N, C-alpha and C positions, 0 to 999 in steps of 0.2 A: 505493498498499500503506501511507503514510502517513497518507490520509484514513482508510482503514479501522480503522487502530488507534486513531488520536486520537480518532475518533467512538466509537468504544467504551468507551474508557479514560475520557473525559468524561463520558458519560451513568453508565455506573457509577459514577463516585465521585461524581457529582451525585445520585444515588438512595442510594447508600451511606452517603455522610457527612449527608445535607441531610433523609434520612426524619425525624430526631428533631427536627428544626425545625419540619417540615410537621405531624408531630402534635399536637405544642404547640398549633399554631394550630387543628387539626382539634376538639382536647379544648376549645377557646375556644369554638368554635364552635357546639358540640354534635354534633359529626358522628359520633354513636356508632352500633355497630351494632344492627340492629333485628332480633330472632331469632324465629323461629316454628318450634319445633320440635314435628314431629307427636306426639302420645301414644305410638303404637307405636313409636319410635326410643328406646330405653333408652340413652342415650348422653349422661351428665350435661356432659360436656365442651363440647356445644352451647350447653347454658344459660351455661355461664362465658363464652362468647362474647358476652355481651349487653354491648353498651357499647364496646367494643373500637374504635377509630377505624377509622372506614370513608372509601371514596370515595378508597382510597389509589391509584387508577389514575391520578389525575390529578399523582400525583408523576412516574411514570414515563414519562407522556404527555410532560412539561415536560422532562423529562432526555433524553429522545429527540431533541427538537427542539433542544435546547440542543448535545446531541453531534453532531448531524447537521451543524448551521450551522459548529460551530465544526471539525469534521473536514473538511467538504469544502473550505471556505476556507483550512484552515492548508496542506492538500495541493495548492491550487489548481486544485480540483475543483469548482468552483462547482456547486451546486444545478440540476438539471434538472428539466423536467415530471416525467417519471417520478417523481421524487424525491418532488417536490410532491406527486403524486397519492396517494402511501403516506399521508403526512403529512395530506392531507385525509382519508383514510379512517378513518385512527387517530383524529384529532381529532373528526371528524363523527359515528361511531361512539360515542365516548365521550361527545360532547355528549350523543347519547340516551340514554345509560344515566346520566350527570350528572343529568339531569332526573327520571329513575328514581328514584334512590338519592335526591335531595333530597328529594323528595314521601313518601319513607318516611321519611326522618328527622325532617323537620317535622311529619309525620300520626304519630310513633311507631306505625305499622303497618308489616306487612310488604308491604301493597299499594302499589306505585307506579303508573306507566301500567298500562293496560291493554292485553293482547296485540297488538291490532290497533293502538293508537295507536303503539306501541312498533315495530311492522311497517313504519307510515307513515313514521315518523321516519327509520328505517333506508333507504327508498326515497327519501326528500327527498335522502339524502346519497349513495346509490349511483348514482342517475339522472344526475345532474352529471358524476362521476367516468366513467362509460360514456362519455357524449358526449366530454370534451373528451381521455380516451383514445383516441379513435378520430380526434382531429384534431391538430394541430401536426406534421405530417411534418418530420423532421431531412433532412439533405443528399442523404440515398440514400433516401427517401421511406418510412420507417418511422417508423411512428403508437406510442404507447407500448402499446397493446392491438391488436388484431388485430381481423377480422370473421370468425374462423374457430374452431371449437373447437379446443380444443389438447391433446395430452396429453404429449408429449416437447419437442414443437415443434407448429405449425400444422398439421391434419389437413385435407390441399388438398380432399379431397371435402365437408367438412363445412363449407360457407362459408353465412351469413346471407345474404350479399348475392346469391347465386344466385339467391334468389327475388323478387328487385327491391328495390330502395334504400328503398321505403316498409315494406315487410314485413321486409327484412333489417336495418332499425335497429329495430324495433320488436320482434324477435326477439332481437338482441343485446343490446339493452338491458334485454330479460326476463332472460337468461342471465347477464349479469354481476350484475344487481341480484339473482337468486336465489343466486347466488355468495355477495355480500355480507352477505345476511339470513343465508343459512344457516349460515355461519360463525360471523358474529357471535351467534347465537341458541346454536349448537352450544357455543362457549367459555363462554356464561353459564350453560347447564346444567349444565358440568361443572365450575364454580367453586363447589364444594357444602365443598371441605375446604380446611384451612391448605395455603398453598402450593401445591394441585395444578396448577390453569391455570398459574401463574406458571413452574414448573418445566417444566411442558409445553411450555409457549410456546416456552420457551429452545431446545429442541430443534428443535421444529417450525421457526421463523423462522431457527434457526441453519443448517438444512438448506435454505431455500429462499436464503439468504445466500451459502451455497457454489455453491449451481447458478447465482446471479447472476454470482458470481466467474468459474465456467468458461464462463459463455457469453462474458463480457468476453474472454477469454482465447482462444474459439475463436469471436469476432464475425465475421460475413460482410463488415464494414464498419466501422472506425473503431477497430479492433481488431487483434489478431494472428492473422493467416490462418493455416491447417496449412500446414507447410512442403512438403507433396507435392501442394498446390495442389488437394485435395478437398474443393469447395466443398456436396457435401451434406453434410458433416460441420459445417459453419459454424451460428451461430444469427443469426436476424434481429431479437434482441431489443434494442430501443432502450434506450440507457443503462444496461447492464448494471450497470457499474460503480458507478453512481449508486445503483443497486437493492441494491448490496451492499454501499455504507455505509451508506445510512439502515437496512438491515435489520441492521445491526452496532450501530448504534447504538442499536437497540430491543432488541437482545441483552442490549447491556452494562447499560441500564435496569433490564430484568427480573431480571437477576441481581443487581445492587445493591438492587431492592427486594426480592427472593427473601431478602436476610439478615434481613430483619423480618418477612418476609409468611411464613417457614417454620413449620410447627409448632415450638413452640406461637405463633403468630402475635401480633404486636404492633399489625399493621395489615392492614384486609382491602382488597383492590383494589375490592371493590364491581362493581355492573354499568358503571361507568363504564372501569374497568381490563378487563373480559372483554369488554365489547363493542370496547373498543378495539383488543384482542388479535385478534379475530377481524377487524377491518377490516384490519388489516397483512396478515392471513393471506391476505386473499380478493384484496387489491389484489395481492402479490407472487405469488398463484398466476396471476392475469389476465396481469401485466405481464411474467412470466418466461416467459409460455405453456406451462404446466404445469398448465392447471386440472384434467383428469382426473387426472393423478398426485397431486395436491395432495390426494384423497381416502384414498392410501396416508400421503403424508408426514404429514398432520395427523389421520391414524385415530384417535389418541385422543381427539379431538376429536369423533368419530363416534359412540364407544362410549356415552356418555353419553344423548344424544338416540335413539341408536339403539333403547337398552334401554327408552327411556318410547315410542317408536312400537311396539314388540312387545309392552310390559306392555301398552297401549291394545286393541291387536288381538285380542291373547290373552283379555284379560278380556271384549271384544264375541262373540268366535268360541265361548266356553265357558260364556257367561253365568255371569260373578262368579267365575271361576276367577284365579288370579295367576301368570304366569311366574317372575315376581321377590318376593322378601318386600316390596320395595319398590323403585322407580325414582326418580332415575337410579341404573345400576347401583353407584355407589359407595356409597350409602345400602343396597343391598340387601347388599353385603358387611359393612356395620358393623352390619346385624342378624344377621348371621353371626358377629357377635362379633369380628371383625376390629377391631384396633388403627386409630387413624385413621394414625396415622404409618407403619403397614406399606401400608394402602392407597394413601399418597400415594405412598411409596418406589417400589411396586410398579408404579403407573400411569407414574412417570417412565421406569422400565425399559423399559416397555411403548412409551410415546412415543419414546423413544432408539432403541429396534429397527425401528420403523415409519418413523420420519425416514431412518436410516440404509438402511434396504432402498431407501425412494424414491430417493436419491441414488444407490443400486447400481443398481437399473433404469436410472437415468437416463444413468448411466456406460455400462452394457452396452447401450443403444440407441445413445450415441454408437461406440462401437467397430463397432456393426454397420454404420454408416454410411462407416467410413474403409476 
């Protein structure tokens, strides 16, 4: 428990107190936000955001790593392969976003990496993650990830390897890569208003941290087993406590960053931050064996890209008509006259409700197994 609290506290203090130092450096380097506001969005606040320091995601990425390492070693819980895999997805996807942001700032245009180049970069991060995650078994032959599709835990009848090792590996890597790319881009689409992605990310990653800690207390090996000996209720997750520590560090870093990112934002996270959040969500979903449940837990990040897909489909089916005034959905609400702060706070509420619902279903499933 000391590792958990220390990791969260150190990363919180790092981003809360050191962000002004980073902002001075960002201004010196010319890392100002490039804004392209569509003419049909009548919101003067978007124009006011031009020049605000961006790429702030680098701050909470560094803060997470510092908090995680200090917390892990202070509580005599050294980092495991599972924790490092979460860090890999955070840093890797963040690096893709950083390149995209840097190109925008350098060219002073809102166009960075093209869509396909961005996806290729994400694939180059997700594939090594998937390969490593299905190796390095511990003493109980548990690997960080599994070759099954999971909901609350692995679903026995949905094994990739049932189709043979070659096809199984290809399908498994395609599945893990899809999850990583989907969540990374979903958070990126959602990050359109001050504090929206950071605040929602606190709820979502917080839910995964609670799930990982619960799995540690109900572990099939290396942790506390139920007193009644019901094996069906335990979890085969490898290194659940370390997953709880790294996610707690990430939450602390996001909360500290949110102090400066909440409306009216003094710094933006940029693509480096939004993609890093998506990477952490994807990694936690895969490593806690809650991939399908994550759609509910991280449902707030499904709304934005979902509205974009619906808008395009409706536009084509109706030959030019629009389902929303503008997509993603938060811009539709802006055009309906909602204030930015109202949209952000209500999206936070939705994020909290969906995250709590996911935890609730997770707990109910555990009760059904006891």
